[in-house]
C-alpha positions, 0 to 999 in steps of 0.5 A, spaced: 753 724 569 755 731 566 754 727 559 747 724 560 745 731 563 748 735 556 744 729 552 737 731 556 738 738 555 740 738 548 734 733 547 729 738 550 732 744 546 732 741 540 727 742 534 725 735 534 722 735 542 718 741 540 715 738 534 714 731 538 710 736 543 706 739 537 704 733 534 702 729 541 697 736 542 694 735 535 693 727 536 690 729 543 685 734 540 683 729 534 682 724 539 676 728 541 675 733 535 673 727 530 668 723 534 665 730 536 664 732 528 661 725 527 657 726 533 655 733 530 653 730 523 649 724 526 645 729 530 643 733 524 641 727 520 637 725 527 633 731 526 633 731 519 630 724 519 626 725 525 622 732 522 621 728 515 618 721 519 613 726 522 611 729 515 611 723 512 606 720 517 602 726 516 601 724 509 600 717 510 595 719 515 592 723 510 592 718 505 590 712 510 584 716 513 581 717 505 583 710 503 579 707 510 573 712 508 572 709 501 573 702 503 568 702 508 563 705 504 565 699 498 563 694 503 556 696 503 556 697 495 550 693 492 551 687 487 547 690 482 551 697 481 545 700 478 541 700 484 539 707 487 542 705 493 549 705 490 547 712 488 547 714 495 553 711 497 557 715 492 554 721 494 555 720 501 563 719 500 563 725 496 561 729 502 567 727 506 572 732 506 577 733 500 573 729 496 572 732 489 569 727 485 567 720 486 565 714 481 563 707 481 565 703 475 564 696 473 570 691 472 570 693 465 571 701 466 564 703 464 562 708 469 555 707 472 555 713 477 559 719 478 558 725 482 563 731 482 563 737 488 563 742 483 559 741 478 553 736 475 555 730 471 550 728 466 549 721 464 552 722 457 559 725 461 559 718 463 566 714 460 570 708 460 576 708 464 579 702 462 585 705 459 587 709 465 593 706 468 591 706 475 584 703 473 588 698 470 592 696 476 586 695 480 583 691 475 589 686 474 591 686 482 584 687 485 587 691 490 587 698 492 591 703 487 593 710 487 594 714 481 599 720 479 598 727 481 594 731 476 591 738 476 584 739 476 580 745 472 581 749 479 588 748 478 588 744 485 592 738 485 589 731 486 590 724 486 585 718 484 584 713 489 581 706 486 578 701 491 576 694 488 569 692 490 567 685 491 560 681 491 558 677 497 561 671 494 568 675 494 568 676 486 570 682 483 565 686 480 567 694 480 571 699 482 570 706 486 574 711 484 575 717 488 578 724 487 582 726 492 585 734 493 592 733 496 593 741 496 592 741 504 598 736 505 602 740 500 600 746 503 603 743 510 609 742 506 610 748 503 609 752 510 614 748 513 619 754 516 624 750 520 631 754 520 632 754 512 629 747 511 624 747 504 620 741 503 618 738 496 615 732 493 616 728 487 612 723 483 614 716 482 618 719 476 621 724 479 617 730 477 616 735 482 609 735 484 609 740 490 614 746 492 613 752 496 615 756 490 609 754 485 613 756 479 617 750 479 611 745 480 608 749 473 614 749 469 614 741 471 621 740 474 624 733 473 628 731 479 629 724 476 637 725 476 638 727 483 641 721 486 637 722 492 630 721 489 633 716 485 635 711 491 629 713 495 624 711 490 628 704 490 628 704 497 623 703 503 628 706 508 630 714 509 635 716 505 640 722 509 645 726 506 648 729 513 652 724 515 656 724 509 656 727 502 653 721 498 647 725 497 649 732 496 647 736 490 646 743 488 639 746 488 636 750 482 640 756 485 647 753 485 646 752 492 649 746 495 644 742 499 643 736 505 637 733 504 633 727 507 628 723 503 623 718 504 618 714 499 610 714 501 609 707 499 602 708 497 603 713 491 610 712 490 612 719 492 618 722 494 618 727 500 625 731 500 627 736 506 633 740 504 637 745 507 643 749 505 649 745 507 653 751 510 646 752 514 646 745 516 654 745 518 654 752 521 655 748 529 661 744 526 664 750 522 664 754 528 667 748 532 672 747 526 674 755 526 675 754 534 679 748 533 684 751 527 684 758 532 685 754 538 691 750 534 694 756 531 694 759 538 697 753 541 702 753 536 704 760 537 704 758 545 709 752 544 713 756 539 714 762 544 715 757 550 721 754 545 724 761 544 723 762 551 727 756 553 732 757 548 733 764 551 733 761 558 738 755 556 742 761 553 742 765 559 744 758 564 750 757 559 752 764 559 752 764 567 756 757 567 760 760 562 762 766 566 762 762 573 767 758 569 771 764 568 771 766 574 773 760 577 779 760 573 781 767 574 780 765 581 785 759 581 790 764 576 789 769 582 791 764 587 797 761 583 799 768 582 799 770 589 803 764 590 808 766 585 808 773 588 809 770 595 815 766 592 818 772 589 817 776 595 820 770 599 826 770 594 827 777 594 827 777 602 832 772 602 836 776 597 835 782 601 838 778 607 844 776 603 845 783 601 845 785 608 850 780 610 854 782 604 854 789 606 856 788 613 862 784 610 863 789 605 863 794 612 868 790 616 872 789 610 872 796 609 873 798 616 879 792 616 882 796 610 881 803 613 885 800 620 890 797 616 891 804 612 892 807 619 896 802 622 901 802 615 901 810 616 903 810 623 908 805 622 911 809 616 911 815 621 914 811 626 919 808 621 920 815 619 922 818 626 926 812 627 930 814 621 931 821 623 934 819 630 939 815 627 
């Protein structure tokens, strides 16, 4: 039993036991810490994605609204493209918000009717637009096409919407091309102020077309080398970077950014929301700091308990040792008392024998004295007898 107790005591006071306790605490903390980190990063991703989806929906709503307005008008285009009714129809489209110019062309690219909201377009300014890529797309596919973003003379960003026009027999006969100012939606993106978020837009080639910092747009910044832009152009899904570091990149100022991106299918734009990595992960950083602080505090507490336990064990061992010494001393004292009693008993016996010897000597002495007296008397009597003779 004592051996078992000593074994247990050695185990609980060994460094291995306390390292084991520390390891168990670390593992138990990791069991909640790692899922919490993942959950927080997922929450960041969810917020990013929800915000982006809301803004993409606004852009799509704007583009869908303009497309719908032109498509409705295209149904009423007369087969004789030079008809006066078409002239009025084009003017009516131009009256809608955000349209800066509207043109009706035949399928060979010849502009037949064209109106501009800011200037008069004389007949001689009508041109052939067959070489324009967005016009080629609508002629080739006979479907709606959108041009890349360009900048007007008024320094307004615009995009051209091309709607095919069909005859009653569904024969492709022409195209309505409507130039639309996209400043309103770009201003919405530029004015976004959610924490440290910033929104920018690139075209299908990765060139910057919208940014709160207009100078970056005017310089024609090329973001086609950013993986998040590349993958967003190839995907129909939202690309996010908060879950891992796949799409983390440095912005123009060398700051690491988390970003979320999505492609506008109609125009092949990529809308990107970005936020400094440290800002996005501030709650995670706080949690990590708290976890590290807790670990250091817990380690110090365990070390302190280990030292206190050692002192308690050492004190108990010392007490047990002193008690053993006291028991041994007590035992030795009892043995000494027994020895002393034995010596005393022996001395008493010696004393008794000595008394007896003394008594014998006294008796013997008395005997000798009496004999000497008798001898003296006898000599005296002998002497007296001699005198009488």
